[in-house]
C-alpha angles and dihedrals in degrees: 000000000000093000094059089059092062096044110120122238113269093249092045091050090050090050092055096037108120092201097053109112092227107030099032099066091053096054114108110276129222108267111259109250095010125140094247117148112283125226124211116264113310111206123206116258107266110162121192109278125204113241093247090055099048090102086071095062107018117066091201092058090045096050092051092057089044091054096051098077091036091054089047092049093051092046089053092049089054100040107030095069089062094045106033115000114211096019109138120245108252093196091064087074091068098064106014126068119261139193101076110184109248112248096016108140125250087236090060110014119188132203135200133192120292137184086237086070089081092055090047088052092049091050091052095045084066090043091055092047087054091048096047097046092041092052091047097052102033102034117012098043095054092047090050093050089046087058092050104259112147111165110095090219091057093043090055091051090048089052090050092055093044089054091049092052089052098046100038090042092053097041094041088057093043094049092049089050092053092044089053087062095049131078087244096072119144096014097295088166100187088073089064086076108022112097093011131200098064094188100140107073135191108253094245090053092053094045088048095050095048095047089051089052091050091049094052094043089053093050089049093047090052093051099041094047092046095236089149133043107280122234127220090248089059094128093052089052094047090049089050094051095044090051092048092051089047089055094047093048094046096046093048097041097049096040097254092130092137092061090042090059091049092051093049091050092052089052107039103049096056091046090064091060093044095053092042089054090053090051092055090050092051093053090040100239084153103177093043089048093055093047090046092049093050090050089047091055091058093047092045091049092053099041105031098037114018096041092039089053089049089054094048089049089052092051093052101038106026100040089102090066086081108110113264090239090057099054094098140078105251115152096193094053095043093239117133107152101109115161094268091054090076086076096047090056095039098048101060090045091052092047087053090052092051091053090047091050093052088051090045092056090053090050093051088055093047090051092048090052094049094050095042103041100025090227092180089085094042109119096197116133098241097138116168110260093018094124094039106055122111092227125107125228116258105234120189130181114237115210131312096314091074093232114157124235120197128188125197128199117215 
């Protein structure tokens, strides 16, 4: 068993794993323009996709599906006044929020849950697929090539992080804006429970919650169906996505939308800085990468740990602020916070915190390595995905001595 003695510890192996979604992008990258060995062509991961799933990977297919209800909506708007004036447009329910509370004023409209929400989420799952693939091919790929990235696998990873910066930047700012209009700003946690149930939502809050649900469902679909090249930390990411969707579903279903917004803000804002740090590492802005990563660690610590622990504390200690009349599961009244529901809210938040703590440990090790070894100047060929591509090494004999020369494209 000599090989087992040299086997690295699991956490050390993860830290140095070029395919791990967190550790991999922060490993030293092959210097742009260097004479490192070159591999044969390394194509992007494009697994066979069933015709009914092409919308998930092909922007053209996605936009065709997105246009169908829009065309039907426009057709109804043009023709219905001539056939049946005043008849509401049924196709609006596909891509616009529904469930307006009867009697709510135009000055302060309110919305409740609706079965049409499921259709809305389905539509925007396709929408996010279109946005992601379009940004990757039209924006992120040209930027990656401008900065000297050549390997298709690395360009794909760059595009993923570019999309993350765009999405989490937009939704982190949007979530912050919504929270600023709520009594829960800034994490005044007692208002998670006071005046429960919070079933009548501002239209912006409902739109935000459903768009978040569509985004995470799209992410999970892509991973579960294997529509992208899987990573070795596949199980970690699946667990994270499942717990996130669990939280989204519970917070929306049981009228805890205020705590749902607070959790989203604590997740989205640090993810912007994480993805941005990865982008800097890919393009080898090494000093900027280290500065950005140090700043990111502070942001992540505050949002993903301190604020999440504040929420956990509130669930455990302020749950009894729920009005006595609402501490029962009565579907018709929109009250679901019976005593046992404390654990149904607490457990997924705790699981999310465990996942975050595991990643936080990895990030501390990455930061320590960066400060101690100055790996920003390391010229080793430790590119993310290097050991995981399906390509083969291009080996050529050099002269009569039979020495082998290898070239590797970055």
